[in-house]
C-alpha positions in Angstrom: 116.4 98.1 95.0 112.8 97.8 93.7 112.7 101.5 93.0 115.7 101.0 90.6 113.8 98.2 88.9 110.8 100.4 88.3 113.1 103.0 86.6 114.5 100.1 84.5 111.0 99.4 83.1 111.4 102.6 81.1 115.0 102.0 80.1 116.1 102.2 76.5 117.2 98.5 76.7 113.9 97.0 75.8 115.1 93.4 76.1 116.2 94.0 79.7 113.0 96.0 80.5 110.8 93.3 79.0 112.6 90.6 81.1 112.1 92.7 84.2 108.4 93.2 83.4 108.0 89.4 83.0 109.7 88.8 86.3 107.4 91.4 88.1 104.3 89.9 86.4 105.3 86.4 87.4 106.0 87.3 91.0 102.8 89.4 91.1 100.8 86.4 90.1 102.2 84.5 93.2 102.4 87.2 95.8 101.7 90.9 96.6 105.4 91.7 96.7 105.1 94.4 94.0 101.7 95.7 95.0 103.2 98.5 97.1 104.5 100.0 93.8 101.0 100.0 92.2 100.9 103.8 91.9 104.3 103.8 90.3 103.2 101.2 87.7 99.9 103.2 87.2 102.0 106.3 86.3 103.4 104.4 83.4 100.0 104.1 81.7 100.6 107.5 80.1 104.2 106.8 79.1 105.0 108.0 75.6 106.5 104.7 74.5 103.9 102.0 73.8 106.1 99.1 75.0 106.2 100.7 78.4 102.4 101.2 78.4 102.1 97.5 77.5 104.3 96.5 80.5 102.3 98.7 82.8 99.0 97.1 81.7 100.2 93.6 82.3 101.8 94.5 85.7 98.7 96.3 86.9 96.5 93.4 85.8 98.6 90.9 87.7 98.4 93.1 90.8 94.7 93.6 90.6 94.1 90.5 92.7 96.0 92.1 95.6 94.1 95.4 95.5 92.2 95.3 98.8 92.7 99.1 99.1 90.8 99.6 95.8 93.6 101.7 94.3 92.4 100.3 90.9 89.3 102.5 91.2 91.4 105.6 90.4 93.3 103.8 87.6 90.4 102.1 85.8 89.4 105.1 83.6 93.0 105.5 82.4 93.3 101.7 82.0 90.1 101.5 79.9 91.3 104.4 77.7 93.9 102.1 76.2 91.2 99.9 74.7 91.5 102.5 71.8 95.2 103.3 72.3 96.9 105.0 69.4 98.9 101.9 68.9 96.8 98.9 68.0 99.1 96.4 69.6 98.7 98.3 72.9 95.0 98.3 72.5 95.1 94.5 72.0 97.2 94.1 75.1 94.8 96.2 77.1 91.8 94.3 76.0 93.5 91.0 76.8 94.5 92.1 80.3 90.9 93.3 81.1 89.8 89.7 81.4 92.3 89.3 84.3 91.3 92.6 85.9 87.6 91.6 85.7 88.2 88.2 87.2 90.2 89.7 90.1 87.8 92.7 90.5 84.3 91.5 89.5 82.8 94.8 90.5 84.4 96.3 87.3 82.9 93.8 84.9 79.9 95.9 83.9 82.2 99.0 83.4 84.7 96.9 81.4 82.0 95.3 79.2 80.4 98.7 78.6 83.8 100.2 77.6 84.5 97.3 75.3 81.1 97.6 73.6 81.4 101.3 73.2 85.0 101.3 71.8 85.3 103.2 68.5 87.7 101.1 66.4 87.3 103.1 63.2 90.7 104.6 63.5 92.4 101.3 63.1 93.5 99.9 59.7 91.3 97.2 58.2 94.1 94.7 58.8 94.1 95.3 62.6 90.4 95.9 63.3 89.3 92.3 63.0 92.0 91.2 65.4 90.9 93.8 68.0 87.3 92.8 67.5 88.2 89.2 68.2 90.1 90.2 71.3 87.1 92.1 72.5 84.8 89.2 71.8 87.2 86.8 73.7 87.4 89.1 76.7 83.6 89.7 76.7 83.1 85.9 76.7 85.5 85.3 79.6 83.9 88.1 81.7 80.2 87.3 80.9 80.7 83.6 81.8 82.3 84.6 85.1 79.3 86.6 86.3 
């Protein structure tokens, strides 16, 4: 049943896929029921469609708190790469989820902060860059005050 739901995250019906992602995220905040599918969600980080990547970022961040096996270690570089995703909305989603990841996995905070500070935002339009910069500042503030 859950395997089918994971396939549904990439379905053409974005409304249904988004609703499912919200359900998974909500349930993941409360329990580790979806953690067993962590690697399946991680595989979606490289999905061609940005909406699917967004869902994967949020689902993985929600499951970071259950990651006693440290599976996130292998995912972190791919996750951080989305700080400068080709789609600025996905970059913003990634940056926002990094606060949740860092709070759940404090050992990643130095790596996250370094990646945020080193992010080259020059490829983004002038209309988006200030928004991304604000997201970075907000996430940095959350993470530095939690150390």
